[in-house]
VEXVEXRO-599882 format. One record per residue: residue in three letters; x, y, z of N, C-alpha, C in turn. Coordinates in steps of 0.05 Angstrom, whole numbers. Last residue first. Layout:
<pts>
residu,n_X,n_Y,n_Z,ca_X,ca_Y,ca_Z,c_X,c_Y,c_Z
ALA,X,Y,Z,X,Y,Z,X,Y,Z $
...
</pts>
This chain:
<pts>
residu,n_X,n_Y,n_Z,ca_X,ca_Y,ca_Z,c_X,c_Y,c_Z
LYS,2,1067,-716,0,1096,-717,18,1110,-735 $
GLU,-29,1004,-724,-5,1020,-728,-12,1050,-728 $
ALA,-73,977,-675,-70,989,-701,-42,1004,-702 $
PRO,-54,919,-637,-64,948,-638,-57,958,-667 $
LEU,-78,854,-656,-57,873,-651,-65,902,-652 $
LEU,-121,825,-675,-118,828,-645,-95,851,-638 $
GLU,-123,820,-727,-147,829,-714,-144,834,-686 $
ALA,-72,798,-740,-78,827,-746,-103,838,-731 $
ILE,-78,747,-729,-66,761,-707,-69,792,-713 $
SER,-144,724,-744,-117,731,-752,-103,748,-729 $
PHE,-189,681,-712,-178,707,-715,-150,705,-726 $
LEU,-203,629,-720,-225,648,-713,-215,677,-717 $
PRO,-182,594,-779,-177,608,-753,-200,624,-747 $
THR,-184,535,-812,-204,558,-804,-195,570,-778 $
PHE,-166,496,-865,-155,512,-843,-173,535,-837 $
PRO,-167,433,-894,-180,458,-891,-172,472,-867 $
TYR,-112,399,-915,-126,404,-891,-140,431,-892 $
GLY,-76,385,-953,-102,380,-960,-121,384,-934 $
ARG,-23,401,-953,-31,375,-939,-60,367,-945 $
GLN,-27,452,-972,-12,432,-985,-18,404,-975 $
GLN,-56,475,-928,-68,474,-954,-54,453,-970 $
PHE,-21,474,-889,-45,459,-884,-55,455,-910 $
ILE,17,508,-911,26,483,-905,4,467,-902 $
GLN,-13,556,-912,-5,547,-937,5,518,-933 $
GLY,-21,565,-855,-43,562,-873,-36,549,-900 $
ALA,32,576,-837,18,551,-832,-4,545,-850 $
GLY,53,628,-844,56,608,-864,43,582,-858 $
GLN,42,662,-801,68,658,-810,72,633,-828 $
GLY,-3,682,-775,0,687,-802,29,685,-810 $
ARG,-24,665,-725,-3,685,-727,4,693,-754 $
ASP,-90,654,-714,-69,645,-734,-48,671,-734 $
VAL,-127,629,-656,-112,651,-672,-91,642,-690 $
VAL,-156,584,-655,-170,607,-642,-155,631,-656 $
ALA,-168,535,-706,-148,549,-688,-164,575,-678 $
LEU,-177,475,-738,-188,500,-726,-169,510,-707 $
VAL,-174,436,-793,-159,446,-770,-171,471,-761 $
ARG,-216,383,-819,-211,410,-813,-189,414,-791 $
VAL,-211,329,-830,-228,346,-846,-224,375,-842 $
VAL,-168,275,-832,-170,302,-820,-185,321,-839 $
GLU,-190,210,-825,-185,232,-842,-190,259,-829 $
ALA,-154,157,-793,-174,178,-792,-169,198,-815 $
LYS,-116,117,-782,-134,114,-809,-159,134,-806 $
TYR,-84,128,-744,-106,113,-737,-125,109,-759 $
SER,-49,164,-768,-39,136,-762,-58,118,-754 $
GLU,-81,209,-770,-79,192,-795,-67,166,-790 $
ALA,-71,225,-718,-97,219,-726,-97,199,-750 $
SER,-17,239,-724,-24,217,-705,-53,207,-710 $
GLU,-22,281,-760,-8,255,-770,-13,233,-750 $
ALA,-48,317,-731,-60,308,-753,-49,281,-762 $
ALA,-11,327,-687,-37,317,-682,-51,304,-705 $
ILE,30,352,-721,36,327,-704,6,314,-695 $
LEU,3,394,-739,12,373,-759,18,349,-740 $
ALA,-8,425,-697,-29,415,-710,-22,393,-728 $
SER,48,438,-683,31,424,-664,7,411,-679 $
GLU,65,466,-731,79,442,-722,57,425,-704 $
GLY,50,515,-748,33,492,-754,42,466,-743 $
SER,76,560,-736,88,544,-756,70,523,-764 $
THR,27,580,-704,50,595,-715,61,579,-738 $
ILE,-35,581,-676,-20,570,-700,1,590,-707 $
VAL,-64,569,-615,-45,588,-630,-34,575,-652 $
ASP,-97,523,-602,-103,550,-591,-90,572,-610 $
ASP,-132,477,-645,-106,487,-633,-113,514,-622 $
LEU,-159,413,-665,-162,440,-652,-136,449,-642 $
ILE,-178,376,-722,-156,382,-703,-161,411,-693 $
ALA,-230,329,-731,-222,358,-733,-199,360,-710 $
VAL,-244,268,-768,-236,283,-744,-227,314,-751 $
ARG,-272,212,-785,-271,239,-793,-266,256,-769 $
LYS,-267,161,-765,-259,165,-790,-256,195,-799 $
HIS,-253,126,-706,-263,151,-717,-252,157,-743 $
GLY,-223,81,-690,-248,78,-701,-262,102,-713 $
ALA,-189,117,-637,-193,91,-651,-222,86,-661 $
LEU,-195,157,-604,-189,162,-631,-197,140,-647 $
ASN,-202,177,-545,-219,163,-562,-216,170,-590 $
GLY,-146,181,-503,-172,188,-507,-186,168,-528 $
ASP,-81,196,-527,-98,190,-504,-125,198,-511 $
VAL,-25,179,-563,-54,189,-564,-70,179,-540 $
GLN,20,153,-555,26,180,-559,-2,194,-560 $
GLY,38,102,-505,24,113,-529,27,143,-532 $
ARG,55,67,-467,75,78,-481,61,93,-510 $
MET,22,44,-429,20,32,-457,40,47,-475 $
GLY,74,60,-380,45,48,-386,44,36,-412 $
HIS,121,102,-407,111,84,-386,83,78,-396 $
ASP,134,143,-440,158,123,-433,149,103,-414 $
LYS,92,167,-491,99,161,-463,122,142,-460 $
PRO,115,199,-554,102,178,-536,113,176,-508 $
SER,110,269,-557,127,247,-562,110,227,-545 $
LYS,69,304,-552,90,310,-572,108,289,-578 $
ARG,6,274,-551,29,281,-535,49,287,-558 $
VAL,-61,288,-563,-36,278,-572,-14,289,-559 $
LEU,-125,269,-547,-104,288,-542,-80,276,-549 $
PHE,-194,266,-567,-169,254,-562,-146,275,-558 $
GLY,-266,254,-559,-242,270,-562,-215,254,-558 $
GLU,-328,251,-593,-308,239,-577,-284,257,-579 $
LEU,-392,281,-594,-369,274,-606,-349,262,-586 $
PRO,-465,282,-595,-439,280,-580,-414,272,-598 $
HIS,-507,318,-611,-492,306,-630,-464,303,-615 $
GLY,-537,350,-576,-551,323,-583,-535,311,-607 $
GLN,-515,392,-553,-529,397,-581,-541,372,-591 $
GLU,-490,373,-511,-512,390,-505,-530,395,-530 $
HIS,-448,347,-538,-468,331,-525,-494,348,-517 $
SER,-420,390,-559,-433,372,-576,-454,355,-564 $
TRP,-404,413,-509,-423,428,-525,-438,408,-545 $
TRP,-367,375,-488,-389,382,-472,-413,394,-491 $
LEU,-330,377,-532,-342,353,-524,-368,359,-508 $
ILE,-313,428,-534,-329,420,-558,-343,392,-549 $
GLY,-286,433,-484,-308,449,-489,-327,438,-511 $
ALA,-245,394,-491,-265,390,-471,-289,407,-476 $
VAL,-217,419,-533,-227,393,-537,-251,388,-517 $
LEU,-199,464,-505,-215,466,-531,-231,441,-535 $
PRO,-166,445,-462,-193,461,-458,-211,462,-481 $
ASP,-125,422,-497,-140,408,-474,-167,420,-471 $
ALA,-94,445,-535,-118,438,-545,-136,426,-520 $
GLY,-48,458,-505,-61,482,-517,-88,471,-525 $
LEU,-19,415,-493,-35,424,-474,-54,448,-484 $
THR,-34,363,-536,-37,370,-509,-15,395,-503 $
LEU,-60,374,-601,-35,370,-585,-40,380,-556 $
GLY,-127,347,-609,-103,364,-617,-81,359,-595 $
GLY,-192,332,-633,-171,329,-615,-146,348,-623 $
VAL,-256,302,-642,-240,324,-643,-216,321,-624 $
ALA,-300,260,-682,-281,264,-659,-265,290,-664 $
THR,-333,259,-722,-342,239,-702,-322,245,-675 $
VAL,-357,309,-767,-337,296,-753,-348,278,-731 $
ASN,-391,337,-805,-395,309,-800,-370,294,-787 $
ASP,-385,388,-818,-364,374,-826,-370,343,-820 $
SER,-426,425,-799,-430,413,-824,-407,394,-832 $
GLU,-404,442,-747,-430,430,-752,-434,415,-778 $
LEU,-355,469,-744,-356,440,-744,-382,428,-753 $
GLN,-367,523,-738,-348,513,-760,-349,486,-764 $
GLU,-397,525,-692,-407,537,-718,-394,527,-741 $
TRP,-358,505,-655,-380,489,-663,-394,498,-688 $
PHE,-326,554,-650,-316,529,-663,-337,511,-673 $
LEU,-363,585,-624,-353,593,-650,-339,571,-666 $
ARG,-370,557,-576,-394,563,-593,-383,569,-623 $
THR,-317,555,-555,-333,530,-561,-354,534,-578 $
ILE,-308,609,-547,-289,593,-565,-305,570,-575 $
LEU,-346,620,-508,-346,636,-534,-329,621,-554 $
LYS,-331,585,-464,-356,583,-478,-358,598,-505 $
LEU,-279,603,-455,-283,577,-463,-310,573,-479 $
GLY,-294,653,-433,-275,651,-458,-280,622,-470 $
GLU,-321,642,-388,-335,659,-411,-318,653,-438 $
PRO,-284,612,-357,-310,602,-365,-323,616,-390 $
HIS,-218,607,-380,-236,625,-366,-266,615,-374 $
LEU,-184,581,-411,-185,569,-384,-204,588,-367 $
SER,-179,613,-457,-194,586,-457,-198,575,-432 $
THR,-150,655,-435,-179,659,-445,-192,632,-445 $
LYS,-101,637,-428,-111,656,-407,-141,662,-413 $
ARG,-92,606,-472,-100,593,-447,-110,612,-427 $
VAL,-69,640,-509,-98,636,-508,-108,622,-487 $
ASP,-24,685,-505,-28,661,-489,-56,655,-488 $
ILE,16,713,-548,-11,709,-543,-14,683,-531 $
TYR,62,763,-550,60,736,-545,30,734,-539 $
TYR,108,806,-589,83,802,-575,81,771,-568 $
ASN,155,804,-612,150,831,-595,122,830,-583 $
SER,191,746,-620,169,763,-628,167,786,-605 $
ARG,237,699,-648,230,721,-630,205,733,-641 $
ALA,235,625,-656,231,653,-667,227,671,-643 $
GLY,224,579,-632,250,589,-631,251,617,-639 $
SER,174,557,-628,188,553,-654,217,560,-652 $
SER,157,581,-584,164,552,-582,178,542,-607 $
LEU,188,645,-582,164,627,-584,176,599,-583 $
VAL,211,692,-537,221,668,-555,197,651,-556 $
PHE,195,764,-534,189,735,-527,205,716,-548 $
ASP,191,825,-508,210,809,-523,209,779,-514 $
GLY,129,853,-509,154,855,-502,171,840,-519 $
PHE,60,842,-491,80,855,-510,106,858,-494 $
ARG,5,798,-493,26,812,-479,47,823,-497 $
MET,-62,776,-495,-40,789,-509,-21,803,-488 $
SER,-103,755,-460,-83,738,-473,-59,753,-485 $
ARG,-140,793,-442,-130,772,-422,-107,757,-434 $
ASP,-154,830,-478,-149,841,-452,-136,818,-434 $
VAL,-155,802,-527,-138,827,-528,-131,831,-499 $
LEU,-191,764,-515,-166,755,-523,-146,778,-520 $
MET,-236,796,-505,-225,780,-483,-197,770,-491 $
GLN,-245,818,-557,-239,833,-536,-226,820,-513 $
ARG,-259,768,-584,-235,782,-592,-228,802,-569 $
LEU,-306,754,-556,-280,737,-554,-257,751,-562 $
SER,-340,793,-574,-333,791,-543,-308,774,-541 $
GLU,-341,784,-628,-330,809,-617,-323,807,-588 $
ARG,-365,734,-630,-338,739,-641,-324,765,-630 $
ASP,-414,746,-608,-395,727,-596,-369,733,-606 $
PRO,-435,783,-648,-430,791,-619,-413,771,-603 $
GLN,-432,750,-695,-415,774,-692,-414,784,-662 $
SER,-424,684,-708,-441,703,-692,-422,725,-685 $
MET,-400,676,-772,-397,672,-745,-416,693,-731 $
</pts>
């Protein structure tokens, strides 16, 4: 990975996205820190850095679409779609809802997944891996092969092993240890 971009993104995540206190995570677990990657991914420079570093990981995977669970994946998918077009290798995108809509077409997947055979799942923060697994299972229901799960931050709480068991290569840009202050 481009070291200057990676270091700039690491610092931005520390400055904009890390909070310390007593938090309840979406998994129900408690934590003394919280990382809200959207504080970085919804900033123009932050999204640019994430997109470029994700693209470096995706270039050789021959994917035709990227997607993930809405809301954390939304800016990540949009960034990759724009960048892939700029690079002359346009990808399509899809977003997955946690549960199907109760109106309209009543679908769980929005966007362009049908017909795509090689996809990557994008996520902002991986804790249990549940969000990425929901997105991956939705992609597989369309007969797509999940060739990579990409995350900005891995909290290091076992999701990597779950992805490995499922046969999903997993690449986080950062482990949480790279963002937490050093123990004194």
